[in-house]
N, C-alpha and C positions, 0 to 999 in steps of 0.2 A: 500542563501535567507534568508532577514529576513521581514516578514510580521506582519503589526502591527494591531491591531483590536481596534478602536475607541470606543469611549461610545455611545451606540445607543441612537437615537431618538425617544421620543415616540411620533406616531402617535395617531390619533382618530380612525383608523382601519387599520386591517392587510394589506388588498386590497391597501390603499392608501401608507403605508409604501412599499410594495412591488413595486407598481408601481414607488415609488421615488429612491428607491435601483438602481433599475435597470436604471432607467434614468439616473442618476447619474455616474454609471459604465460605461453605453453606451459613456454618454459627455466626458468622462475622455479619451475613446480610440478614439474617434471622432479626438477630440483636438490632438492626436497625430500625426494624419493623415499629411503627408507631402503634400502640396500644387501642387508641380510639379512632384509628383509620378504617373507614367503612368496609373498605376493599382488601383488610388486613389478611383473611382468610386465602383468598383469590392470588394476593400476591405470593402467600407462604406455600399456596399448593405449585404455583410455577415456578418457585426457586426450589422446591424438593424435586420436582421434575427434572429442572435444568441442572441440577447438580448429581443425577443419577449417573452412574460412571459410563454410560452408553453414550447417554444424551451429551453430558458435558465433552468427552474426547470428540465424539462426532464435530461438535462445533468447533473444538479446540482445534482439529485437523484442519478446517476451513480457514481459520484466523491465522494459523500458521504461516501463510502466504504472504502476510501483510508484515512479517518481520524476517529477519536472517542472522544466524550465528555466525559470528566472525572471529577470528584471530588477527586478521591483517583487515584494516578498514580504509575506504576510499574518504569518507567524510571527513576527518580530521585532516586532509590534504586542502579540502576546500570544502565548505558546507555546502555548496550546491552543485556540486560534481556529479555526475551521475554515471556508474560504471560499474565493474566488476571488484567485488567484495570476497577474500577466500576465508574458508575455514579450515586450517590444518593445524591437528592436532601436534603438539611439539615432540612428541615421540616418532612422529613419523619424518620428520626434517631429518636432512644431512646433518650429522653430528662434526661441527668443526671446531677448531681451537679458538675461532674469535668469538665474543660474546654475542648471541642473537636468540631468535625465540626458541632454539633447540634447546637450549640450557635450562628451560623450564622444564622439560619430560613432562612428566604425569602431572606434577604441582603446577597447574595453570588454571585461571578463571577465564572462561569463552566470553567474548563480549556478544551484545545483540544490537543491529539498528534496524531502523522502520518504525511502525506504526506504536507507539506507546501504549496505548489501550490494549493492545497484543502481547505486552510483557508477562501478563499472567501464564501463558502459554508456555514461555522460556523458564520460568520459576516452576511450574510443572516437570519439565525436560531435566532440571536441574538436579529433583529428587534423586536421593541415592538409598541403595542397598547394599550393605557390606562396604560401604566407602567407594562405591562406581555410580556414576550418574546414570539416570533412566537414558539421558542422549547416550553416552558413550555406551551403555550395552544393546542399545537397539542399534547402533552404527556396527556392531559386533555381531548384530542378529542371535542376540543373547535370546535363549529359550524361556527363562523365567520373565524376561522383560516382556516378550511377545505375548506371553499367556495373561499377564496382568493388564493388557491392553483390552484383550476381548477373547471370550470364551472360542469363538469361531475362528481358528486358524486364517482362514482367507481374510476376515475383517481385521485380525489382528495385522495381518503383515500389510495389508490398505492403510491403515492407522500409521504403523509403522514408516513405511514408503512416505506418507505424507509430513511426518515429524522430523525425518530425518533430511527432508529436501530442505530446511530451512540452512544447513550447512553447505549445499551445493550453489555455486553460481548460477545467477538467473538464467533464464532463458535466453537463447542468442547468442550464446558462447562470450569469452572473453571480451571485454569492451572497456574503453578509455572513453575520456571526454575531455572537451577543450579546454575546462577548469582543472583538470587533474594536471600532474606533473609527468613528463616525461622525458627521455633521455637516448641518448644513441650510447651505446657499450661496446668498444673494441673488443672483437671476439677471434678476428683472425689477426695477421701479420701485418696486412698492407692499410695504412690510414688512410689511404686515397681512395682504396674500393669500398663502395658502397655495400657491396655484398658481403664483408668482412665485419659490420656492425649489428648488432641485436636492438629492436628499438626495447626498452625497458618502460613499464611504468609503476614507479615505487608507491607501496602501500603502507600505512601507518601500522606497526607492529603493536595492537592496542594491548593483546594479552602482555606482552613485554612490558610495556608503559605501566600497566597497572601493577605489576610486580615490582617494577622499580620504584612505583610512587611510595607502595606499603614499606619497601626497605627503608625508603629517605625519611618517609614520616616517623619510622622508629627510631632511624640514626639521630635525627633532628630533635625530636620532643619525648622518646621513650623516657623511664625513668632511671635506667642505668646509663643514658647518654647524658641525661641532667648530670647525675651524681659525680661523672668524668669532667663534666663543664666546668662544674662548680670548685672541683678538686683543683683545674687547672687555673681558674680564676685568684682561688686563695692562695694559691703555688704550693699546695700540699701533694704529697706523694699519694697514688691512686693505683689500685693491681689491675683495674679496668683498662678497657680501650675506649679513647675517643674519638667519633667520627666526626670529621669536618668534610664541608664539601664548597670549598672557596669558588667563587664566581657564579654561583648556583643561579639560575634563572628560573621563572615560570612562566609560562605560555597557557593562558586561559582560552579553552575552546567552547566554542556555543555562545559566547555572551550571556544573556541572561536567561537562555533556554539551552542548558547543556545538554538535554534529554536527547536534540535535535540532532547530536554527533552519534550518540550513543549509549548504551546504560551505563556500562563502566565509567565513561566520561561523567555522565549524571552524579554517579557515586562520589565522584572526586571533585563534584562541583565545579566541573572545567579545568579543574587544575591539573597541569602537566609539568613534570620537573624537566629542564634542560640542564644536563650538566656542560660545564665549560669544557670548550672545544676551540678556544683561543690559541692561535698561533704564537711560539715562543717569543718574548721580546729581550732581544739580544742586549747584553749589557756587555761591557769592557770588561776581559776577564783577566782580574788583578794578578793571575797567576802565569800569562805570557811567558814564555822563557825568551832568554835571550839567545835565539839561533843568530848566527853569524854576526853578531854585535860584540864591541870590546868593553859594554858595559851596561850595568842594569839600569843606572841612574835616567837614561834619556828616555828609556822605552817604558819600563816596567815602574819604575818608581816615579817616574816624573806622570805617570795615568793613574794613581791611586788618587780616589776623589778627596782626601782627607791630607794628603799633600799638595792639591792644588789648592784647596781650601786655607790651607797654613800659609802657601806660599802667596797667595791673594792678600792674605791679612798683612802679612809681614812687610808687603810691597806698598801697600797703603799707609801702613805706619810709618815706613821710612822716608815716603813721597811727601809725606804732611810735615815734612821738617818738624820732627819733633824736638821740645826742650833736652838737652843733655843732662838727664838728670837720672835718679835712681827709679823712678817709676818708669821711664822710657825702657831703662835697659831691663828691668823686670818684665815688661809687655815683649819685649823682643825676645828675650832667653824663653817666655812661655812657648811663643811658637816656633822656636829652634828647636827646643825640646818636644814639639808635637811631631815634627820633623826626625828628630831622632827616634821617637817610639815608632814612628812608620818604620823607619829602617830595620830596627829590631823584629817588628811584625813581619815585615818582607822576607828575611833572613829566616823566621821561623816557619813560615808558609811555606818556601822553597823546600826546606828542611823535611816537610812532613809531607809533601806532595810529590818528590821526587826520591827516588832510591839512592843508597850511596854511592858517591863516583859517579853522579849523571853528568860531571863536566868533563868527562873522559871520552864524552862521545864527539866525532868529528864536528858536528853541527855547533858546538861550543867551544871551538880551538881558538877563537878569536878574542872569548872572554879574557880580557885582564887578570894576570896571575894572580894579585892581590884580592881580587873579587872572586876568583875561585876557592881560594883560601877561607874567604869571609862566609860564602853562600853553600859552601860543599863541604861542611866541617867533617861531616860522617865518612869521606873518602880518607881521610888520615889514620881509622880506623882497620881500613883494607890490608889485607896480608903484605901486598904487592906493591903499597903506597908507601914504602919509606922515607923516600924523598919529601914525598908530598906532608909527611907527618913533622918531620924536620923543620921543613920551610914553617909551619903552621906554629908548632912550638918555639921557634925564634921569636916570635912575635915583632916581626920586623912589618907586618902587612896591617895592623890595626891604624898605625899612625898614617899609610899609605892610602887606606880607607878614609881616614880623616880628611888629608889633602882631596883626594877625590871628590869626598861630600862638598868640602870647600870651594873648591872650583867649580862643581854642579851649582851650588846655591849662590855664588857671586855670579854664574853665567845669567842664572835667571832674573837677579836682582838687577842686572845693569840695562843701561839704556840711558834713561836721564840721570841716572844716580852712578856716581863713581867711586870706588873703593880702593884702599890702599893695603898695605900689608897688615896694619893692626886689625881691621875688619874681617881679612882673611884669616889672619891666626884666631880670632874669635869664634868664626865657625869650627875651624880644626878642634880648637880645645874645649868648645861645648860637646863636641862628640866623644872625646878621649876621656873627658870627666865625669860622664853621664854614670853614675853610680848605681842608679836602678835599671839602666837598660843595656848598653852596650858593652860596659866594662864588667857589669855584672854576668853578665852572657858569657864573656872571655873565660873569666874565671872558672866558670862551672865546666866548660868546655875542656881546659887545659887539662883539668884531674880526669875528666873523661878519656881523652886519647893518651896520656900518659899509662894511665891503667891497661887501654887495650893493647899500646906497645909493647907491654911486659911480656917479655918470652918469644916475643916476634923478632927474627934475627935483622939487623938493620945494617 
């Protein structure tokens, strides 16, 4: 059996809401009576009697014992677990900075567990007057809600006590179960003392899960997000916000009978979203700094994925004993150009990530002076760095960097291979002749530093 609870309609009074509710239920059953049924009149009379307000509410007060209103449920932990469920309105929870059921405040949907055949009672208690549910009003001892139950105050109080009992833990006090989760939580300071622990029995925050599900459904399939997703696909500008949940998983509770878990779980067809909570997958930081190192080539540069790929390809090319022709030279030059591009990228990344003058810190004192001039050019624009600026503008360091690059590359390619001065000069000249990368960067930086040094005493 699958029962659906529709959104309640708010009336001006609880009495009007109850009258409309009973009339709708009665009419639905009357419409199902067959005209040729010989017992039609008897059945009709019984339906009219059963749906008289006093009779229906007396029966509902009896059946309410078969269901329980919850905001925190045990069933999703394990469908066969038997133990305590809780109904705690979010507004009554401690207001914490962390996300939890308390964030729902008055805007929440209560859940119900128990006999699916008695869910109509909960639908009755969800009736609203002036945007306040009958259950909430009865919990607050609202006079209008009590009067709507029965004309006799004593009888109305009896009915009220029966109806609100579905929000209370079952008789016998709080309990857990062998199929429920339990964990010890350290509340004191001595991890070796049994008395410094509290035994917790976690429950499923079903009202919060329902609110999260509704939000994710809107974010994933709503028209607003569809438009944003289409704009991204077509690479077009878009004024809206695109909501995306990478690594999202779905947990289905209850199998083919989600109503056995709870009413809200049935309305979601058992679907419960799980946001990704995977630990971070650490990657090599390509912007690690050269702390207590004399060069960036061994640590930073050598660790870059594209550098390793280019080196591997260049090594394979040279080890294949290629023919000494133009095709070989062009292929070799392409891989060396890729390494030069990575050098330019490394310098740009450090410049963007670090403040001007970062090489002045003692932990970088061992870094080669030429590499300091290369990697920290903004230091030349600082007022107290006239000597550094002079060294930079002298332009002796680019050739030194070219030599250091050649030494590093020859060291990486040695082993079975032997290189002479001709090959060494090839690596160095390739760097210094790079019009689109390293050399172009030098020209742009020279003009900027000269402009910055104007008016500064040297």
